[in-house]
C-alpha positions in Angstrom: 82.0 130.6 207.6 79.5 128.1 208.8 79.4 126.5 205.4 83.2 126.4 205.2 83.4 124.8 208.6 81.2 121.9 207.4 83.4 121.1 204.4 85.7 118.1 204.6 88.9 119.7 203.3 90.8 116.4 202.7 87.8 115.0 200.8 87.5 118.2 198.6 91.2 118.0 197.9 91.0 114.4 196.8 87.9 115.2 194.6 89.7 118.0 192.9 92.8 115.9 192.4 90.8 113.1 190.9 89.0 115.6 188.6 92.3 117.0 187.5 93.7 113.6 186.7 90.5 112.7 184.7 90.8 115.9 182.8 94.4 115.2 181.9 93.5 111.6 180.8 90.6 112.9 178.7 92.8 115.6 177.1 95.5 113.1 176.2 93.0 110.7 174.8 91.4 113.5 172.7 94.8 114.8 171.4 96.0 111.3 170.7 92.8 110.6 168.7 93.0 113.9 166.9 96.6 113.3 165.9 95.7 110.1 164.2 97.8 107.1 163.5 99.8 108.2 160.4 103.3 109.5 160.1 104.3 111.6 157.1 107.7 110.0 156.7 107.6 106.7 158.6 105.8 103.7 157.2 103.5 102.1 159.9 101.8 98.7 159.6 98.1 98.1 159.8 96.4 94.7 160.0 94.0 93.5 157.4 90.9 92.3 159.2 88.3 92.0 156.4 88.5 91.6 152.6 85.3 91.8 150.6 85.4 90.9 146.9 83.2 93.4 145.0 83.9 92.1 141.5 86.4 89.9 139.6 89.1 92.5 140.0 87.9 94.9 142.7 88.0 94.3 146.5 87.4 96.3 149.6 90.1 96.0 152.3 89.5 96.9 155.9 92.5 97.6 158.1 92.4 97.8 161.9 93.7 100.8 163.8 95.5 100.4 167.1 92.4 100.9 169.3 88.6 100.9 168.7 88.5 104.7 169.1 91.6 105.4 167.0 91.3 107.5 163.8 93.6 107.4 160.8 94.1 111.2 160.9 93.8 111.9 157.2 92.6 115.4 156.2 89.9 115.7 153.6 91.3 115.3 150.1 94.6 113.8 151.2 95.9 110.3 150.3 98.3 107.8 151.8 101.3 106.0 150.4 101.1 102.2 150.5 104.2 99.9 150.3 104.2 96.4 149.1 106.0 93.9 146.8 105.4 93.2 143.1 105.5 89.7 141.5 109.3 89.8 141.4 109.6 90.7 145.1 110.7 94.2 144.3 109.5 97.0 146.6 106.7 99.2 145.2 105.0 102.3 146.7 101.7 103.7 145.3 99.2 106.3 146.5 95.7 105.4 147.5 92.7 107.3 148.9 90.7 105.6 151.7 87.0 105.6 151.3 86.5 106.1 155.0 86.7 109.3 157.0 87.9 110.1 160.6 84.3 109.7 161.6 84.8 106.0 161.0 86.8 105.1 164.1 88.9 102.0 164.7 89.6 101.2 161.1 90.1 102.5 157.5 89.1 101.0 154.2 90.6 101.0 150.7 88.6 100.0 147.6 91.3 98.6 145.2 91.0 97.8 141.5 93.6 95.1 140.7 95.0 95.3 137.2 96.7 92.2 135.7 100.1 93.9 135.2 99.8 96.3 138.1 102.8 96.0 140.5 100.9 97.1 143.6 97.9 95.3 142.3 99.8 92.1 142.8 100.5 92.9 146.4 96.8 93.5 147.2 95.7 90.5 145.2 97.9 88.3 147.4 96.9 89.9 150.7 94.9 87.7 153.2 93.2 88.6 156.4 95.9 88.8 159.1 98.5 90.3 156.8 99.8 93.8 157.4 100.0 96.8 155.0 102.7 99.5 155.4 101.3 103.0 155.1 102.5 106.6 155.6 100.9 110.0 155.1 99.1 112.3 154.8 100.2 113.1 151.2 98.8 115.4 148.6 98.4 119.0 147.6 94.6 119.4 148.0 93.5 121.4 151.1 89.8 121.6 151.9 88.1 124.1 154.2 84.3 124.4 154.7 82.9 127.1 152.5 86.0 127.6 150.3 83.8 127.2 147.2 80.1 127.4 146.5 80.2 124.3 144.4 82.5 121.5 143.1 82.4 119.9 139.7 84.1 116.5 139.8 85.3 114.6 136.7 86.3 111.1 137.7 87.4 108.0 135.7 87.8 104.4 137.0 89.5 104.2 140.3 89.9 108.0 140.3 86.5 108.0 142.0 88.0 107.4 145.5 89.3 110.9 146.3 86.0 112.4 144.9 83.9 110.1 147.1 86.0 111.0 150.1 85.6 114.7 149.5 81.9 114.5 148.6 81.1 112.3 151.7 82.9 114.7 154.0 81.0 117.7 152.6 77.6 116.0 152.7 77.9 114.5 156.1 78.8 117.9 157.6 75.5 119.7 158.3 77.3 123.1 158.4 78.8 122.6 154.9 76.5 123.9 152.2 78.8 123.2 149.3 77.1 121.6 146.2 78.8 118.7 144.5 78.3 117.7 140.8 80.0 114.5 139.8 80.5 113.0 136.3 81.9 109.5 136.6 83.2 107.7 133.5 83.9 104.0 133.1 84.1 101.4 130.3 81.3 99.1 131.4 78.5 99.1 134.0 80.4 96.5 136.1 83.4 98.8 136.2 81.5 101.4 138.3 83.1 101.5 141.7 81.2 102.6 144.8 77.9 102.7 142.8 75.7 101.8 145.8 77.5 104.4 148.0 77.2 107.1 145.3 73.6 106.4 144.7 73.0 106.5 148.4 74.5 109.9 148.7 72.4 111.1 145.8 69.3 109.7 147.5 70.1 111.1 150.9 71.3 114.6 149.7 69.3 115.3 146.6 69.7 119.0 146.8 73.5 118.9 147.4 74.8 116.0 145.4 74.3 115.0 141.7 76.0 112.1 139.9 76.0 111.5 136.1 77.4 108.2 134.9 79.2 107.8 131.5 80.0 104.5 129.9 82.0 103.6 126.8 80.1 100.3 126.5 76.7 100.8 128.1 74.1 98.0 128.5 71.1 98.0 126.3 69.0 99.8 128.8 70.9 102.9 129.9 69.9 106.5 130.7 73.4 107.9 131.4 76.1 109.3 129.1 77.7 107.2 126.3 81.3 107.4 125.0 83.8 109.8 126.5 83.1 112.8 128.8 82.4 115.6 126.4 82.2 119.4 126.5 78.4 119.2 126.3 78.3 116.8 129.3 80.4 119.2 131.4 78.2 122.2 130.4 75.1 120.2 131.4 76.2 118.6 134.6 78.9 120.9 136.2 78.7 124.4 137.6 79.7 127.0 135.0 82.9 129.0 135.4 82.9 131.4 138.4 85.3 132.6 141.0 83.6 130.6 143.7 83.6 127.1 142.0 86.3 124.5 141.4 86.5 121.5 139.0 88.3 118.5 140.4 89.9 115.9 138.0 91.1 112.4 138.7 91.3 109.6 136.2 93.7 107.9 133.8 96.3 110.3 132.3 94.7 110.5 128.8 91.4 111.4 130.4 93.0 114.0 132.7 94.7 115.6 129.7 91.5 115.7 127.6 89.5 117.1 130.5 92.0 119.9 131.1 91.8 120.9 127.4 88.0 120.9 127.5 87.8 122.9 130.7 90.2 125.5 129.3 88.0 125.8 126.2 84.9 126.3 128.4 86.6 129.2 130.2 87.6 127.5 133.4 90.8 129.3 134.6 93.7 127.4 136.2 92.5 128.6 139.6 89.2 126.9 139.0 90.8 123.5 138.3 92.6 120.9 140.4 94.0 117.5 139.4 94.5 114.9 142.1 
């Protein structure tokens, strides 16, 4: 009773009230951040704040989110739909996978290869810092949960590397995720390899969990990777063998996807062990 008598009841009441308000603010901030900035059906516009040319036809685009602590809100393995205009002014919508994760707050990035006749490529080629990109999502059938497989094999071609990089990075940066990742990445020339520094960085930082094998149709004179098209022998050497706890992911040009599906079938990978982005 003596202790109770020494308490300043109004002060305690104010303190509790302030604490309650702060808790509500923190909760709303957390839930707002966890929801992300995307809408599955409504296009929302994001400002281009940085454009970095990586080669003659590839650039990295950084888009600003509403606040420095905002996240895009894109689950692992999902993509976004981007809307723009082609050279004739007609509307075009195309899917792209950001190379950033929700651990990258305040912005998201797209690495875009711009093809001469590509309709959406024209839109990105014309974009300047300060322009806005209309985006909606998340989109896609791939659902990832930690521990759902023991290992992933990944078969990527060209710009099909972006969903693979997103999934691989999310796995490797999660210390609780013990999934192994084995990537075969095919391109025409050495200069066509996208995200090469980032991929080599993952291989260096996580040597026990991530392996990458490059394949080129037109390799340089000094080259220790694969040559030609991705073959049955390459998959046998660099991907986990068929098992109930592995999955092979595919993403590349349609002819490559079709050829890879046939090879995987021949090697004994069931349909449950395969997924095409």
